[in-house]
C-alpha positions as CSV (number, residue, x, y, z in Angstrom):
1,M,59.8,-158.8,-1.2
2,N,57.2,-156.3,-2.5
3,I,55.6,-153.6,-0.5
4,T,52.7,-151.3,-1.4
5,F,53.3,-148.0,0.2
6,Q,51.4,-144.8,0.5
7,Y,52.6,-141.6,2.2
8,T,50.4,-140.2,4.9
9,P,50.9,-137.0,6.9
10,T,51.3,-139.2,10.1
11,T,54.0,-141.4,8.5
12,L,55.9,-138.3,7.3
13,Q,55.6,-136.6,10.7
14,A,57.0,-139.7,12.4
15,A,59.9,-140.0,9.9
16,H,60.9,-136.4,10.2
17,E,60.7,-136.4,14.0
18,L,63.0,-139.5,14.0
19,H,65.3,-137.8,11.5
20,Y,65.6,-134.6,13.5
21,K,65.9,-136.4,16.8
22,R,68.7,-138.6,15.5
23,F,70.9,-136.2,13.5
24,F,69.9,-132.6,14.5
25,R,69.3,-132.9,18.2
26,F,70.6,-129.4,19.1
27,Q,70.1,-127.6,15.8
28,S,66.4,-128.5,15.6
29,R,65.8,-127.2,19.2
30,L,67.8,-124.0,18.8
31,P,64.6,-121.8,18.5
32,I,63.3,-123.1,21.8
33,F,66.6,-122.3,23.6
34,L,66.8,-118.9,22.1
35,G,63.1,-118.2,22.9
36,M,63.7,-119.3,26.5
37,L,66.8,-117.1,26.7
38,A,64.8,-114.1,25.3
39,V,61.9,-114.6,27.8
40,W,64.4,-115.1,30.7
41,S,66.3,-111.9,29.6
42,G,63.2,-109.9,29.4
43,L,61.9,-111.1,32.8
44,L,65.3,-110.4,34.4
45,L,65.4,-107.0,32.8
46,F,61.9,-106.2,34.0
47,L,62.7,-107.4,37.6
48,I,66.1,-105.7,37.9
49,L,65.2,-102.3,36.5
50,G,61.7,-102.2,38.0
51,K,59.7,-99.0,37.4
52,E,62.6,-97.0,36.1
53,G,63.6,-99.5,33.5
54,N,62.6,-99.7,29.8
55,K,59.4,-101.8,30.0
56,F,59.0,-101.8,26.2
57,L,62.4,-103.6,25.8
58,S,61.7,-106.2,28.5
59,I,58.2,-106.9,27.3
60,S,59.2,-107.1,23.7
61,L,62.0,-109.6,24.6
62,M,59.4,-111.8,26.4
63,V,56.9,-111.6,23.6
64,T,59.6,-112.3,20.9
65,G,60.8,-115.3,22.9
66,A,57.3,-116.7,23.4
67,G,56.6,-116.1,19.7
68,A,59.8,-118.0,18.7
69,M,58.8,-121.0,20.9
70,L,55.2,-121.0,19.6
71,A,56.4,-120.8,16.0
72,Y,58.8,-123.7,16.6
73,Y,56.0,-125.8,18.1
74,I,53.6,-125.1,15.2
75,I,56.3,-125.7,12.6
76,M,57.4,-129.0,14.1
77,R,53.9,-130.3,14.8
78,T,52.7,-129.6,11.2
79,L,55.8,-130.8,9.4
80,G,54.3,-134.1,8.2
81,K,51.2,-132.4,6.8
82,R,53.2,-129.7,5.0
83,V,55.6,-132.2,3.5
84,Y,52.7,-134.4,2.4
85,N,51.1,-131.4,0.6
86,R,54.4,-130.7,-1.2
87,L,54.8,-134.4,-2.3
88,S,51.6,-134.4,-4.4
89,A,53.1,-136.8,-6.9
90,Y,53.4,-139.5,-4.1
91,H,49.8,-139.4,-2.8
92,D,48.8,-142.5,-4.7
93,P,50.1,-145.9,-3.5
94,F,53.3,-147.2,-5.1
95,V,55.3,-150.4,-5.1
96,I,58.7,-150.9,-3.5
97,E,60.6,-154.1,-4.4
98,I,63.3,-155.0,-2.0
99,E,65.9,-157.4,-3.3
100,E,69.4,-158.5,-2.3
101,N,71.2,-156.1,-4.6
102,H,68.9,-153.1,-4.8
103,I,65.6,-151.4,-4.0
104,R,63.3,-150.6,-6.8
105,M,60.5,-148.0,-6.5
106,N,57.7,-148.0,-9.1
107,I,55.9,-144.7,-8.8
108,K,53.3,-144.1,-11.4
109,D,55.2,-144.2,-14.7
110,S,58.7,-143.8,-13.3
111,H,61.0,-146.5,-12.0
112,L,63.8,-145.8,-9.5
113,K,66.5,-148.4,-8.9
114,I,68.7,-147.8,-5.8
115,P,71.6,-150.1,-5.3
116,W,72.4,-150.9,-1.7
117,A,75.9,-149.5,-2.3
118,E,74.4,-146.0,-2.8
119,I,72.7,-146.0,0.7
120,K,75.2,-144.2,3.0
121,K,73.4,-144.6,6.3
122,A,70.2,-145.9,7.9
123,V,68.2,-145.3,11.0
124,I,66.3,-148.2,12.4
125,S,63.6,-147.8,15.1
126,P,61.0,-150.3,16.2
127,E,58.3,-148.7,13.9
128,I,60.2,-147.2,11.0
129,V,63.4,-147.5,8.9
130,L,65.0,-144.5,7.2
131,L,67.5,-145.1,4.4
132,Y,69.8,-142.2,3.4
133,P,71.3,-142.0,0.0
134,T,72.6,-138.5,1.0
135,D,73.0,-136.8,4.3
136,R,69.7,-135.0,4.3
137,M,67.5,-137.1,2.0
138,F,65.9,-140.3,3.2
139,Y,63.4,-143.0,2.1
140,I,60.8,-144.1,4.6
141,F,59.9,-147.7,5.3
142,P,57.2,-147.9,8.0
143,K,56.5,-151.2,9.8
144,S,52.8,-150.9,8.9
145,N,53.5,-151.6,5.2
146,F,55.2,-154.9,5.8
147,Q,53.7,-158.3,6.4
148,E,54.3,-160.2,9.7
149,N,58.0,-161.1,9.6
150,E,59.1,-159.0,6.6
151,F,59.9,-156.0,8.7
152,D,62.4,-157.9,10.8
153,Y,63.9,-159.4,7.7
154,F,64.2,-155.9,6.2
155,K,65.9,-154.5,9.3
156,K,68.4,-157.4,9.2
157,L,69.0,-156.8,5.5
158,V,69.6,-153.1,6.1
159,S,72.0,-153.9,9.0
160,E,74.0,-156.1,6.6
161,K,74.0,-153.9,3.5
162,V,74.3,-150.4,4.9
163,P,77.7,-149.3,6.3
164,S,76.4,-146.9,9.0
165,V,73.3,-147.9,10.9
166,F,71.9,-145.9,13.8
């Protein structure tokens, strides 16, 4: 089965959101928790100490917490676009051949052959499949690049070939 694939910021954003949601549920949201804690601490400090308290400390805690939450939101919402800009070699369409023993990627002049045995884990969702040769690196296979029933066949093949499927 041959697939012509082209990265887009939207595809990369969806893949990274799925990756973080599946494997880094707490770690990826840590800035939000710490930001909320800082805002809450600043607010409590301001309410408890009142006029006699250190307003600079309480206001700076609230501003820092709000800034951390805003930074997290901006970073996570622009992740696909930033990754797309870094992957400049992959802006052009490339061909992925999916076979029983391996996956072959033909990107410009280079050819990458990945045996199924090297894929350690996979994440399957209704719209996208992520294949992990390492714990943090993954290959993206969106449903939109497959023909009608090919995506279902590919999900079945991944379930059979990959030892750990989420």
